[in-house]
Each structure stands twice: as C-alpha cells, then as structure tokens.
C-alpha positions in Angstrom: -0.1 0.0 0.1 1.1 3.5 -1.0 1.3 5.8 1.8 0.1 9.4 0.7 2.3 12.5 1.8 -0.9 15.5 1.7 0.5 18.9 1.9 -1.4 22.0 2.5 -0.4 24.1 -0.6 -1.1 21.0 -2.8 -4.8 20.2 -1.0 -6.2 23.1 0.3 -8.2 24.4 -2.9 -9.8 20.8 -3.1 -11.3 21.3 0.1 -14.8 23.1 1.2 -16.4 24.6 4.4 -19.6 22.5 4.2 -17.7 19.3 3.3 -15.3 19.8 6.1 -18.5 20.3 8.5 -20.3 17.5 7.0 -17.4 15.2 7.5 -17.5 15.9 11.3 -21.4 15.6 11.3 -21.4 12.1 9.6 -18.4 11.1 11.7 -20.6 11.4 14.7 -22.8 8.6 13.3 -20.1 6.2 13.5 -19.4 4.3 17.1 -18.0 6.6 19.8 -14.2 7.3 19.4 -11.5 6.0 22.0 -9.1 9.1 22.5 -6.1 9.8 24.4 -3.9 13.2 24.9 -0.2 13.4 25.6 1.4 17.3 26.6 5.1 17.4 27.1 7.3 20.6 27.3 6.6 24.0 28.9 4.0 26.1 28.6 5.7 28.5 26.3 6.9 25.5 23.9 4.5 22.4 24.3 4.4 19.3 22.5 0.8 17.8 21.9 0.5 14.4 20.7 -3.4 13.4 20.1 -4.4 9.6 19.2 -7.6 8.5 18.1 -9.7 5.3 17.1 -12.7 5.1 15.5 -14.4 1.5 14.7 -14.9 1.3 10.8 -12.8 4.3 10.3 -9.2 3.5 11.5 -6.5 5.1 13.7 -4.8 8.3 13.7 -2.2 10.4 15.6 -1.5 14.3 15.1 1.7 15.4 17.0 2.1 19.5 17.0 4.5 21.8 18.9 3.1 24.8 20.1 5.1 27.8 20.3 2.9 31.0 21.1 6.0 33.4 20.4 6.9 32.0 17.2 5.0 34.8 15.5 8.1 37.1 16.5 10.3 35.1 14.6 8.4 34.9 11.6 7.4 31.1 12.1 3.9 29.4 12.7 3.0 29.1 16.3 1.7 25.5 15.7 3.6 23.0 13.5 3.4 19.3 12.9 2.0 16.2 11.0 -0.6 13.5 11.2 -0.6 10.1 10.6 -3.5 8.0 9.4 -3.7 4.4 9.4 -6.5 1.9 8.0 -8.6 -0.1 10.4 -8.3 -3.8 9.1 -4.7 -4.1 9.5 -3.3 -1.1 10.8 -1.4 -0.1 7.7 0.1 3.8 7.6 -2.2 5.2 4.7 -1.4 8.7 4.5 0.5 11.5 6.3 -1.1 14.9 6.5 0.4 18.5 7.1 -0.8 19.5 10.5 -1.7 22.8 9.5 -4.2 21.3 7.1 -6.0 19.3 9.6 -5.8 21.8 12.3 -7.2 24.8 10.0 -10.2 22.8 8.9 -11.0 20.8 12.0 -10.9 23.5 14.2 -13.3 25.8 12.4 -15.4 23.2 11.1 -15.5 21.9 14.9 -17.1 25.7 15.7 -19.3 26.0 12.6 -20.7 22.2 13.2 -21.4 23.6 16.8 -23.0 26.9 15.8 -25.2 25.1 13.3 -26.7 22.8 16.0 -26.9 25.5 18.8 -27.1 29.1 16.9 -30.3 30.6 16.1 -30.5 29.9 12.4 -31.3 33.6 11.4 -28.0 34.7 13.1 -26.7 37.8 11.1 -24.0 39.2 13.5 -20.7 37.3 14.4 -18.3 38.9 16.6 -14.6 36.9 16.5 -12.5 37.8 19.5 -8.9 37.2 18.5 -7.1 38.0 15.2 -4.8 35.2 14.6 -4.7 32.3 12.3 -8.1 30.6 13.6 -9.7 34.0 13.1 -9.3 34.0 9.5 -10.5 30.6 9.0 -13.7 31.4 11.4 -14.5 34.3 8.8 -14.5 32.0 5.8 -16.0 29.0 7.5 -18.8 30.9 9.2 -19.5 32.6 5.8 -19.7 29.8 4.0 -22.2 27.4 6.1 -24.2 30.7 7.8 -25.8 32.5 4.4 -27.7 34.8 7.0 -24.6 36.5 8.3 -24.6 39.9 7.5 -21.6 41.5 9.5 -18.5 39.9 10.9 -17.0 42.1 13.8 -13.3 41.6 14.6 -12.0 42.4 18.0 -8.2 41.7 19.5 -6.3 43.2 22.5 -4.0 44.8 19.4 -6.3 46.7 17.5 -4.0 47.2 14.8 -3.7 43.3 14.2 -7.7 43.1 14.0 -7.8 46.2 11.6 -5.0 44.3 9.3 -7.1 41.4 9.2 -10.5 43.2 8.2 -8.5 44.9 5.5 -7.6 41.2 3.8 -11.8 40.6 3.3 -12.5 44.4 1.9 -14.2 42.7 -0.9 -15.7 39.8 0.9 -19.3 39.0 0.4 -19.9 39.6 4.0 -19.1 42.8 5.8 -15.9 42.6 7.8 -14.8 45.2 10.3 -12.7 45.8 13.3 -14.3 46.8 16.5 -12.6 49.1 19.4 -14.8 47.8 22.5 -15.3 44.1 23.2 -18.1 44.7 25.5 -20.3 46.9 23.0 -19.6 44.4 20.2 -20.8 41.7 22.4 -23.9 43.1 23.4 -24.6 43.2 19.6 -23.8 39.8 18.4 -25.6 36.7 17.7 -22.8 34.5 17.6 -19.3 35.0 19.4 -16.4 33.2 18.9 -13.5 33.2 21.1 -10.0 32.7 19.6 -7.2 33.8 22.0 -4.3 32.3 24.2 -5.9 33.8 27.2 -5.2 32.4 30.6 -7.6 34.6 32.4 -11.5 35.1 31.0 -11.6 37.9 28.3 -15.7 37.4 27.5 -18.1 38.1 30.5 -21.4 36.8 30.9 -23.0 40.4 31.6 -21.9 41.4 28.2 -23.6 38.6 26.5 -27.3 39.1 25.6 -30.4 36.4 25.5 -30.2 34.5 22.5 -26.7 34.4 21.9 -24.6 31.5 20.9 -21.0 31.6 22.2 -18.2 29.2 20.7 -15.3 29.0 22.7 -12.2 27.8 21.0 -9.0 29.1 22.3 -8.3 27.4 25.9 -7.0 24.1 25.3 -5.2 23.5 28.4 -5.9 23.1 32.2 -4.8 26.8 33.0 -6.5 28.3 30.1 -10.0 29.9 30.2 -11.8 32.6 28.1 -15.4 32.9 29.7 -16.0 34.1 33.5 -17.9 32.2 35.8 -21.2 33.8 34.9 -21.2 33.1 31.5 -20.3 29.5 32.0 -22.5 29.0 35.0 -25.8 31.3 33.0 -25.8 29.5 29.9 -27.0 26.0 28.3 -23.4 24.2 28.4 -22.4 22.2 25.4 -19.0 20.7 24.3 -17.7 18.8 20.8 -16.7 15.9 23.3 -17.0 15.0 27.0 -14.2 13.1 27.1 -11.5 15.7 25.8 -13.1 18.6 27.5 -14.6 18.4 31.1 -11.5 16.9 32.9 -8.8 18.6 30.6 -9.3 22.1 29.7 -9.7 25.0 32.0 -12.5 26.4 30.6 -14.7 23.8 32.3 -12.1 22.4 34.7 -11.6 25.7 36.8 -15.4 26.3 37.5 -15.9 22.7 38.2 -13.0 22.8 40.7 -14.2 26.1 42.3 -18.0 24.7 42.9 -19.4 27.0 40.2 -20.5 24.2 38.1 -20.7 20.4 38.4 -19.6 18.1 35.2 -23.4 17.4 34.8 -23.8 21.0 33.5 -22.8 20.0 30.4 -25.9 19.2 28.3 -24.8 17.2 25.6 -21.9 16.7 23.0 -21.8 16.1 19.2 -22.7 12.6 19.6 -25.5 13.4 21.5 -26.9 16.4 19.6 -26.4 14.8 16.2 -28.0 11.5 17.5 -30.6 13.0 19.4 -32.0 16.1 17.6 -33.8 17.3 21.1 -30.4 17.7 22.4 -29.6 21.5 22.0 -31.1 25.0 22.0 -34.4 24.9 23.8 -35.7 28.4 23.1 -34.8 31.7 21.0 -33.8 33.6 24.2 -31.3 31.0 25.7 -27.9 31.4 25.8 -25.8 28.5 24.4 -22.3 28.3 25.0 -20.2 25.8 23.2 -16.3 24.6 24.2 -14.6 23.5 21.1 -12.1 21.2 22.6 -10.9 19.7 19.4 -10.3 16.1 20.1 -8.2 13.5 18.2 -11.2 11.6 16.7 -12.2 15.0 14.9 -8.8 15.1 13.5 -9.3 11.4 12.2 -12.7 12.3 11.0 -11.1 15.1 9.1 -8.2 13.4 7.9 -10.5 10.9 6.1 -12.3 13.7 4.3 -9.2 15.3 3.2 -7.4 12.0 2.1 -10.3 11.6 0.1 -10.5 14.8 -1.5 -6.7 14.6 -2.2 -7.2 11.6 -4.0 -10.3 13.2 -6.1 -12.9 11.0 -4.8 
C-alpha cells in the first residue's frame, strides 16, 4: 500500500467548508471514538500528541508543537503532522501536514456547533482574536451561515484586528474591526473566541439573550476565555465530553471551584447529532459551546482530506 504525503499547498483548494463540516457531522454517526492526549514541555513550548481510534474508520495520531512566541520569529505557532492508519491491518495510509488538519478541523468544529445551537437567523458574528484561527472562522462561518450580514473582529492589538479586516474588504460579508469588546458582544448573535488567554476575556454580563457563544482558544488546564457567570448562566455544550470536562480549564476550573458540576454539560456532538432534541430550547437561551478539538475530530477530518486529495 502506498502512503500518501498530503501537503497544505497541494490540497487546500480541493476542500470546502461545507464539506469539512459534513465530515465531522457524519463522523459522529459512527461508534464513539477512543481518544487520548499527551502534553509535554513547558507552557511556552508544548508538544501535543493526540491519538484516536474509531471503529470502521481506523486510527490517527497528530503530533504538533505549540510555540506562542513564534510569530516574533516569523514562524507558525503550531507545526506538525498527522499519521492515518487503516482499520483492518493498521497500515499507514497517509501523512498529512498538521496545518491542513488543524485549520479545517478547528473552524469546522465550531461551525458545526453553531449550526446545531445558534439561532438559524443569526446575522452578526463577533470574533475575539485576530490570528490564524480567526481568519479561518471568517471563511467557515460565512460559507455555512448564509444569513450572516456582518463579522466584527476584536483583538487586544487593534492594529492586528484592522489588518485582518482589510484582508476581507471585498468579501461577500461585511468584515470590520471594532474597538470595544463589551459593546460588540452586546450586539452579536454569535461570539467566537480564539485567543491564547489564561484569564477570562469574555464576560457573561455582556452577552444578550439568544446569543450563541463559541469558545475555542483554551486548550490546556490553566487556560480559559469565559468568566464564571457565562459558564454558569448559559446552556453548556461541548464537542466531546472525554476531551474537555476533565482536561480544559474552561470547564475544569469552574468545576474545581464549585461554580458548576460536570453534569452542567448538557450534551456533546454525539448527543446532539444522534438526538435532535438535545440542543437549544428557546430563542432567548444563551448557548455556550466549548470547542476542545479532540483527536477523533482530527481523524474524521483526515478521512475527508485524504478522500479529496485523491479526487474522490
């Protein structure tokens, strides 16, 4: 069996955001995945290895280094690769550049969550953060939510938000930078946070009824983006119970402090996709979704990417 080497530049134009979202949705119709993560190294330079097995789909391991300070050196903050193995004999079938997996998995994860939880008529999206993930979110949300009329961007560095907005000047949706986070949050139908924050940047007092909140950035036990009032006051959902509740500070810290219990999580993708009654219950409910990005999602996305790379 030949092993496919799949690179970002050779493959990215073969992929679509609706296709990526559907890959994650259909992947959750398969048996529940087995997953595990390994973190090694200091906070400023972490090696993250994530493995998954899904019956009928196979095995996958993605290893990436995460160096938050790499931007100053002109390098990506996340670098690595994914190995994909077929289920029958465990043979290696593909090596995929991690940038390709991570870009499409991360944004598609959030947009799938929003498609299940946000109000269908949502017209305004606020993105908190102006890095690589924010750029993907602009593309993914606008491709899957035809009702979007405006995308606002806020970042601590206002010039970074303005520069990202300029990249989308001639886009089909209005994209602009905003100076005040609290004011922008009060006007948004969907709020997506994609930061490296270790302390909350988004406060429940700013979020109006009916809003969907998409929390992406916190991926370690000492990181969070939402304050206690938002976590405790919204209807809480995750992409995967196994990879978020006991592992990510967004949930682990409020649980440890007695703000919520693990039972506050009302459902994950398996629950929502296999049981349509699990999800938003009213137009005034605030839904809060934690994008944890587990290895099983990498594997589902790897299958989609490999199929598209081969032209199927």
